N, C-alpha and C positions, 0 to 999 in steps of 0.2 A: 353204501353201495347198487343195495335195490334202487333206494327213491331215488341219486344220481341218475341210476339209468331209465324210472319212470321216465323222470325230468325230460330230461335226456329227446325218449319217444313222444314226445308229448307235441313234437316239432309238426302243425299243422298247415299245410301249403291250400289256399284257395283255390280252388277247382276252375270254378266258374276263370276266376285271374288266369290260371294255366291255360285252360281253353281257350282264350282270348290271345295269349301271349305268342301258342304254338300257331296258330289259326295264322296268327299275323305272317310269322316266321316264315308260313309255305305260301303266304301268299306274295312277297316280299320276296322266296327264290325263285316262282313260276314265272313272275315278273323277270327278271335276272334271265333266268334263262330260256327264253321269250326274247328278249333279244339281242343275248348274244347270237353267235355263229353256232347253228345246232348243228355241224362237223363235230368244232370241238369241245361243245358243253356233256355236263356226262350229268344223264338220266335222274338218278340220286345224289346227296348230299347225305354230311350222316350230323345227325342234328346231337349237341353236348347239351351238358349242367354243369355248370363251373357254382362255384360255391367255394363264396371265400370264408376265413375263418376267424376270429376274435383274434386270435393270438397264434403267434408260430408254433405250429408242434415242438416238443420235447425231441420225438425221435420220430425215423423214416416209416410208414405202414400201407401193407396192401391188400385194398379191400374189395371183396369181390358181390357182386351184386345180380342176384338172379333174377329174372326179367320177364314179364309174364308173356311178352310180346317179343321175341327174336328179332336181332336191331341185323343182324347177320345175313348178305342174299347165297343162300344156296351152292352157287359159284362156289364160296366162300376155300381156300385152299386150306388145310390143317396137317400139322407135320406134330408126329408122338416121336417122342425118345423113349428109348425103353431101357431096360436091366437088359447086361446081358447074362443068360441061362445055362448053368453051367455043363461043361463038355458038348458044347453046339460053339460052332463058329457064330461069324457075321451073317449067311446066308440063311442058316437055321433057325435063329432069333429069328426071321424080320417071317421068314414061312411061319413057325411058330406062333409068331402076335398077329401076324394075318389069320390065322385060322380060329382061334380064339378070338377077334371083335365082330370073323362072321357068326361063329356062333352065338355070338352076343348077341345078335343084330343091329352092330356099329356098322354104318355107310359111309360118315362124315371125314374120316380118317384116308386121305389121299397119299400119305409118304410117311413110311416108318424107318426109324435112324436109331440102330442100337448104339448105346454109353461109349462101344469101344471103336466104331466106325466114326464116333462125333472124334475122339481122341486124336484118331490116326486122318482121317481122309478130309477132316474141315479145321484142320489145325493152321495152312496157311491164311494171314491177313484176309484175300479176295475172294478166298470158299469159304470164309463167315459170311462178309457183306452179300456174296452172290446168294446163298440162301436163308440170309435174312432177308433180301427182295423175293424169294420168290414163292413164300410163304405168308399168309395174315395171322395164321393163329398158330400157337404154338402151346404143345400140351406134355405132361411130362413123367411118366411115371414114379410115381411117391415114395419110392425104395431108394431112386437117383437123383429128387431133384437138389438137397444141398448139393451135390455135385458137382452141375452144370453151370452157374459162372465166373468160375476161373476158363473153364474151355470154350464160351459163347463170347467173352468179350463183352466191352462196356455196351457199342451200338446195340445191342439187342436189349437194354433198360435203358438207354437214352428216347430208341423208336416206341416205351411201352411197349416192346412186344416180348418181355416177359416171361417163362413156360407157365402154364399155368396145374397146380396139382392133384392128381386123378390117380381113385388109386385100382387098377386093373385086375386088382381080386375079387374085387365085389361082384352082390348077385344082382344089381340091378345096374350094369355098366353101361349100356345104351342108355338110359336117363339119366346118368352121372354124365355123359359125356354130352350130352344133348341141353345138359341145364346149363354147362360150363360152355358150352362153345354160342348161345344164343345170348347167355348173360352178358356181362360187361365187370371190368377192373375199376378203382379209381386208384391212384397211387398219393396215398399224400407222402409229401417230402416235408422236412426241418429247413427249407432253405426259405422260404415263402408261406402266405396266407392262403394262398390260392389254390385249390388244385381241379381238374377238367376230367369228365366221363362222358363216352359216348352211350347213350341210353337211346337214340332210336333215328331213323330215317326220313328222308323229305316226302318221299311216296307212300309212308304208311299213313293211315285216318288220324282226324287229330284226339278222338276218343282214347286208342290207342298209346299212342304216344303220350295224352295225360293222365295215363293207370303206367306205364312205367316211370315216370315222374316222379307220381306219387309211392312207389315204391323206388323207388330208387332215394331220397331223401329218407323216407326211412330207416333204411337198409343202413345209412350212411351213418344215423342217428343213430344208431342200438351200436355199431363194430366203432366206434370214431373212440381212441382210447384217448379220451381229455378229459380234463373237469368240464362243469358247465360254466357259460354257457358261451354254447360251439358255433353254432352258427349264426351272421353276422346276414348276409345277402345269397340269394341265390338268384343264378341267372341262365336263360337258356341259349343259344345264341348255335351257325352253322359257320364254317369254315370263314366266309364273306361278309357275314350278315352282324350290323352290330347288335350286341348282350341286352335281353330282355327281362324285368326285375321280375319275380314273380315271389319273393318272398322276403321281406327284410327284417331283422329282430328288431323285439320292442324293447326301448331304451326302458321303463320304469323300475325291471326285475333287476338291473345294477346295481350294484354293492358296492362302498367304495372302494373294495379291494380291487373291484373287476372292472377301473376304470382304466382309461386307458394312459400312458406314461406321458401323455404329452399333456393332458386333460391337467392331472396333477400336479402336473409342474408352475401347468398357468394360474391354477388356484395358489400353489404355496408360495410361488409369487405375487399374486395378489395379497395374501394374507398380509407376508413381511411386508409387502410395500404400506398398507393400512397400519401396521406396528409399526414404521416408521414413521410414516405421519404422526400420529398421536405420542411418540416421542418428542420428537419434534415443534411438537402444539405446547406439548405439557413443559418444559425448557425455554421456549417463550417468555408463557404462561409464569412460568417462576422466575423471571428475569426482571418481567416486567413486576413482579410485586417486592423483589430485593428493592428496584429503585425508589417506590413507592415509599418505599419505610425507612430508606434512608434520608430521601428530603424530610421526609415528619421526622426523624431525629436530630436533623442538622440545627447549630445553634443558627440564630441571628448576631452574627458580628456587632458589639460594640463598640461606636468613637470613640478613643482612651485621646486625651493634648499630648504632646510630644510635649517633654521636656525639653527645655534649651541646656545646654551642658553651662557649668557655671566654672573660673576661676579655680585652680586647686590652690590653697592655702602654704605659703611658704614655709616652709621649715624653720623653724629657727638656728641662727647660727651661735658656733659654743661660742661665749668670749674668749677674749686672743692675751685675755692676764693670765699670766705666770701661775698656778698656784703655785704655793711653797712645795712643797712638797718633790716639783718638777725642778723649780728651781735648783732644791739641793742635790739632783740626778745629774742637772745639767752641768755642776761643773768640773769630774771627772772627766766629759766631754773633752773640755776643752784644752786638759792635760795631756791628752792622747794626742791633739791636733799638732802640738805643737813638739812635743818628741816627734811624729814624723816627721814636719819640717822639718825639721833638724835633722835624719836619720837620709834624706835626699838630700843635701846640699852636701854633705862627707859624702858622702856615692859619685855624684861630682864631682867635685875637689879628685879623688884618688884617680874615678878615671882619665882626665887631664892630663894628668903628669904621666898616666900608662904611656897616652899614646905619644906625647914629646919625647919617651925611653926606643918607641920603637923606632921613628925618624933617624936619633941618632943626636939630639938637639942635649949639649949642656944646660944642668941647670946650674950659673956661678952663685 
C-alpha cells in the first residue's frame, strides 16, 4: 500500500506549462469582461480544476483540499450547525457558541443554527431552499455531522454545499476553521470519471493560482481511494471558457490489465479474425492437396472392344417316340376314358325319362 501511495503522489505537473495556461485563461477572462457590459459583468470569476480519471470509482468520496492561498472572498457568508447543549434552550445554545467563537478568535461565522432549530424551523421545503441561497459555505459540528443529511435534503448535495465537519473542541479552532473556509472540496462520484473543484479566483496572481493547482493535484493523488493509474487528464477552466490541459498521463506504464475495455475488445476481435483467416487458408490448402493426390491416383481407363451378342443354341427337344414303360402305362388310361363315356350316356338317358314323366307323357 505504501508503494502504491508513493506511486500516486509521484504525479507532477509542469510548473511552467501550468503558469502559461493560467495566464492565457486570465487574459481571456479580461478581454471577455471588457467586451461585455460592465454593469452586469462580474469582477471576479472562479477558476476550477477538472480531473479526468482512468476508471469510474466504485464508491463516492469527498476530499478536502487545503489551499495555500484562499479562493474565498472576505464577504462570503458562513453558516455553522451546532450541537444542542443539555439544559439549554435554542437561544441559550446560540449565545453559548457565539461567546465560544469570540474567545477563540473566530470572526468569519455569520450565523449559528442549533440542531433543534434546523429540525423545527427549517423543516418546510421553502425554508430549506432559502437557507441554501443565503449562505455560500456551511460548517457543522463533528458531533452532529452524521445527523444532518436527512434534515437538509438533496439540494444541498446537488449544489455541492454539503456541510464541512469542524471540531469545535479543538485548541486551535480559529486556525482550523480558517483552513477549511479557505480550502476547497472535491466530490468524487461513482456515476462518471470526471470531477471538478474550485481552486482560485480570476483576480489572483498567476503564481498564487499555480501554487494552488500544485497543492490540489498532490492532495487529490494522496487521498484518492483508487488503484493506480488514477489520473488521466487535468484541465483548468472557468465557467464560460474552454478547458486548457495542464497534465496528460503517460501511456507507457499501462499494463495489459489496465488497457480500456474497448481497446481490449478490439484487440481480441482482431486476433480472432487472424485465427479465422489462418484456419480458412489451411482448409483451402488441404483441399488442393487432396485434389492433387486424387488426380495422381486415378488410373487411365483402357479401351476394351465390345462383344456382339451371339445366338443362344437351341435346346434339344426330347423324341416323340414313346418309350416302352410309357406305352404300358397308357392302356389303363384308355380304359378309364371308355368307362367315363358310358357313365355319361346312361345319365343322359335317365334324365330324359324323368322330364317326360313330369310333363305327363305316357310311354307306350
